[in-house]
N, C-alpha and C positions, 0 to 999 in steps of 0.2 A: 700973596693973593692969586697969582699965575697958578702955583701949585694946586691951590684949593680947587680951582675951576677945573684944572686938569684931573685931579682925584676925582671930582665929583663926577666928569664926563666918564671917566673909565669905570667907576662903579655902576653908572647908569647904563653903559654897554654890557659890562658882565651880567647885569640883572636881565636885561633884554635878551641876552644870548642863551642863559640858562633857562628862561622862560618859553621859549620856541619849542613847540611840540616836535615830536620825532614822528614826522608823517611818511606813512607807507601807503602806497598803492599796490592792490593785488587784483587780478582777474582771473576768473575760475566758472566753469561751466556750472549752471543750474537748471533742473528740469522744469518747465512750465509751458504755457501755450498762449496764454491770453492777457490782456490788459487787467485783470483781476489778479492774475499770477503777479504780474509785474509789481502791482500795488503791495500785495502781500510779501513778496520777497524781498523789495526794497524796504518796507516798513519793518521787517523781521531784522535786516541787517542794520537798519538805523537805530534800533532799539538797544543794540550792543553799545555799551559806554564806551567812548572813544571813537566811534564811527560817525565821520562826518559828512561823507558822500557814498551813495550806493546808486548804481545805475545799471539796470539790468535791461538787455536786449533781446526781444521775443524772437527775432529771426535766427541770431547766432547762438542764443542761449547762454550769453556770457554776461557775467556781472563784474563792473569795475567799483571796488570798494576802497576807500581812502579812509584810513584811521590812524590814530595816534598809537605808535607802537608799545609806548610806556604804559598805556592802559589796557590794550587789548591785544589779541592776535588773530591771526587768519583762521585758526580752529575755532575759537569762539563765534567767529562769523558764520562758518559752515554750521555749527552746531544750532544756532538761532534760527537759520533759514530751514535746517530740516525739521527742527520741532514745530515750524510753520507748515509742515506737510510738503516740502519740495526737496528732492534728493540733490545732493552736490557731489562733487568728485570724491569727497572726504567721508560724507555722512549720508546714509539712506535715511528717510523719513519713516516714522512707525506706521506701519499698516493702518493701524485705527485712525491716525491723524489724516493720512493721505485719503483714505476712503470717506472722510467728511468733507473733502474738498468738493465744491461744485462740479457737475458732470464736466463742463467746458475745460476745467483746470485739472482733470485727470489725464496725465500725459502718459506715453509708453514708458513704463519703468525699467526697462532692459536697455534704454537708448542712450544712457549715460555711460561714458568712458568711466572705467573705475580706476581708482588711485592703484599703482603697483608698488609704491614706496611711502613709509611713513619715517624714513631715515630722519632721526633728530626730532621726533614726534612724540610729546609726552601726553599721556591720556590720564595723568594723575588727578587733574582738576575736572574731568569730564563729569557731566551730570548724570550720564548714563551708568557710570561706575559708582556714583554716589547712591542712586537710586535702588540698585540691586547689589546684593552680597556678592554674588559670582554672576558677573554679567555675560550674557550669550551675545553680546556686541552685535544684536541683529541690525542695528543702524549703521554699522561700520560698513563701507563698501568694498574693503580688502577681500580679495578672492581668495586667499589662503589665511584667513581670520582663525585664531585659535580659540577654542572654547574654554580654556583654563583660565581665562579672566584678563588676558593680555592681547591686544591686537598689534603691538608695536615691536615685536621681536625683541625686547629687552627684558 
């Protein structure tokens, strides 16, 4: 009887342990100006499957994002925010999306510090590669981006 109870407790504990999400919190810069930007940026981040928390600070221009790393990654969050019209350290929003932002939301585009390294960064799942046969990578902020279809030096 004691062994059955102990076995049941062990299996319950293992089930709980394997069910715990692999939570990761990342912080990075996102360009924006106002409360409308804050709403748009946070909404875009939260729309990514696996993101549970997104908090953008308009003074520091930093976003704190908490996500389940078994469901998503930092890159997907950057892409979603850029698609909403806001430049991140990793991706620049398309001009046509940025230009549709309300006037108060149109920030100084050169103000964002650019990423200098994509070490270990894989663009194979990027939507901008899927949309174009040979991507010009216009939304990537790498200063030395290649025009040959890869911005990862790989």
